[in-house]
C-alpha positions in Angstrom: -11.7 -10.3 4.8 -13.3 -7.0 5.6 -15.6 -5.0 3.4 -14.0 -2.4 1.1 -14.1 1.2 2.5 -12.3 2.8 -0.4 -10.0 2.1 -3.4 -6.9 4.1 -2.6 -5.1 3.7 -5.9 -4.9 1.7 -9.1 -1.9 1.3 -11.3 0.1 -0.9 -13.6 3.3 -2.7 -12.7 5.0 -4.9 -15.3 1.9 -5.1 -17.4 -0.3 -6.2 -14.4 -3.1 -4.0 -13.1 -2.9 -3.4 -9.3 -5.4 -2.1 -6.9 -4.8 -0.8 -3.3 -7.9 -1.0 -1.1 -8.7 0.2 2.4 -10.9 -2.4 4.1 -12.7 -2.5 7.4 -11.0 -4.4 10.3 -11.6 -8.1 10.2 -13.1 -7.9 13.8 -13.8 -5.4 16.5 -10.7 -3.8 18.1 -8.4 -4.6 15.2 -6.8 -2.2 12.7 -8.2 -1.5 9.3 -6.7 -3.6 6.5 -4.9 -2.6 3.3 -5.1 -5.0 0.3 -2.6 -4.6 -2.5 -3.8 -7.0 -5.2 -3.8 -8.0 -8.9 -5.1 -11.0 -10.7 -2.1 -13.0 -9.7 -1.0 -11.4 -6.4 -2.4 -10.3 -3.1 -0.7 -8.6 -0.1 -2.7 -7.9 3.1 -1.4 -5.7 6.0 -2.6 -3.6 8.8 -3.2 0.1 8.0 -0.4 1.2 10.4 2.1 -1.2 8.7 1.1 0.2 5.3 1.8 3.8 6.5 5.2 2.7 7.9 6.2 1.0 4.6 5.0 4.0 2.6 6.9 6.5 4.7 10.0 4.3 4.3 9.7 4.4 0.6 9.4 8.2 0.6 12.5 8.6 2.8 14.4 6.2 0.6 13.4 8.3 -2.5 14.5 11.5 -0.8 17.9 10.0 0.2 18.5 8.6 -3.3 17.8 12.0 -4.8 20.1 13.7 -2.3 22.9 11.2 -2.9 22.6 11.4 -6.7 21.9 15.2 -6.7 18.6 14.7 -8.5 15.8 17.3 -8.1 
């Protein structure tokens, strides 16, 4: 595991506190890592994958609002 560069966000989902951290790459030449974690859960992915997933969620939100005619 890499060292923490920055805590990107914190929040609460289903009564569990979550934290999203940006971490240094595990070794030279690799991408930085994102850790999404709580006391009982941990998800680790490359920074580029995190950006792709995040953009997918934003597109899905926009599409849902368009379909449901929500502002």
